[in-house]
N, C-alpha and C positions, 0 to 999 in steps of 0.2 A: 040460263045465269052464262053469262058469255065471257069467255078468255081473260078480257083486260075487270072487270070483276072478282072473277076469281084472282086473279093477283094480286089486287090491291085488296081483298081483305085474307090475304093470308100472306101478305107487308104486315099488312095491320096487327096479326094474331101474332108472327115474330118480335114487332117490336110492343107488345100490349108483355110477352112470356119475357122479357127481362134481356133482347137482345138488345145493348146500347147498340150496336155495331154493326146494327142495319141497318145501311148508308148506300148508298146508290157513287159509284165512283169520279162519280162528279158530279156540284152542285145545278146546271143548266141544264138540263134535261130537255126543254122542248117538246114539241109534236111527237115526236116518236118516244118519250115517254123512256124507264128502262130500259127501252127496244135503241136509245141515241147511242152512238157511234163514242161519245166522247164513258160511259157507262160500259164498254167491250172489256176484258181482261182478257191476256194473254189465252189462242189456242189452243186447246191440251191435242195430244195426239199418244191415241193406242195404237199396240199393234197385235196380234192375235194370228199366230204363226208357231208350227209346231216347237214346243224346244228350244225358243226364242223370250227373254224378259217382255213382257208386254204395258211396260211401262222402260223411259231409257235413264228418266231422269233419276236426280238422283233425292235422298227420303219423299214424304209424304207431296202431292200438289196440298195447296192456300188457296181457296178462291173466297174473295167476299163476298159476304154477302147482302141482296141487294142488286148487286151486280149482272150483266148479262157475257157469258159465254159459251164457247162453241168445241163437244167435243166431237171429233178425228177418232174415227175406230174404224181398221185397215185387217185388211182376216189378205196370210196370201194364197189361200186357197193347197196349204199343205196337209192341215187336215181339218177336218167337222170341227170348229169349235167355238163356242159362246163364250157369251161376260153375263155376270147379273150384278149386281147391287140392290137388292129391296130399299137397306136403310137409305144405300145415296138419293135415287130416282123418287124416293116419298120425303124429299127435305130440297128438294127442288121445283120447276116450275118450270113442262116440257113446253117450247114450243113450239118445237116441230124438229120433226126426226128424215131427213133427203137419201132416198135410197136411190140410183141410177135417176137422178132427178123429181123423182119423186116425193113429191109432201106431206107426211102423214104429221096430223094434230094431232098425238093422241091423250087421253087423262090420265093414264098410268103407262108407266111400263114396269116389266120385274125385270125380260130379260130379252135379249140378242142370240142369234144365235146363226152363224156362217155354214153356207155349207159347202160354197166355194169363195174363192175371189169375190175382193170387192169393197166398198170404203162407206159406209154410211155417216153422217153427218147431226148429230143433235146438237139443237139448239137452244140454252136454258136461262134461267136466271135462282145462282142460289139464293135459296131464303131460311132455311133452317141451320142453324150454325151447331158442328155438332164433327164425330169424326163419324169416315163412312166407306165401307170396302167398294173396290168393281176389281169382281175375278173373276178367275174361268171355271166354270163351276166340274165338280171331280180336283181339284186338282190342291195342293200342302203348298205347294214352292212357294217362297219368299217373292219371288219372278214371275209367279201368276195371277198380283194381285197388287192394285193400286191403292195408295191408302189416302185418303180424301176427305182435308180439315175446310172445313167451312168457318170462317169467322164470322 
């Protein structure tokens, strides 16, 4: 099954499940479909650094179901750190993960771990409405997690 078919089935399942707000950000998607520029939400930036907050923004991150997003995770190399969020990763359709100009198109992701400094960019479409956490494993501080709400 191609990625496009999987995406269409996921969107249809989301709509059937009663999510009336599962709609793209624009109504003229064109050839690119849900990946169209007019359907892109704001880029999200997270920082993995020892003793620093994961997310600099206020409150939860709110995403629109059916919209395309990029999540940039940057590690400063101050410690070996990872980020996990199984609930979030199962609520999105992952287009690709780009690390050092290498594009990976995964079927599923549970976590990412950074042994040193670097950046990973995830592009995805938010699908399943709900509240999800991304967090640094083994930590309990509020600054070491970010809440993501998909509407």
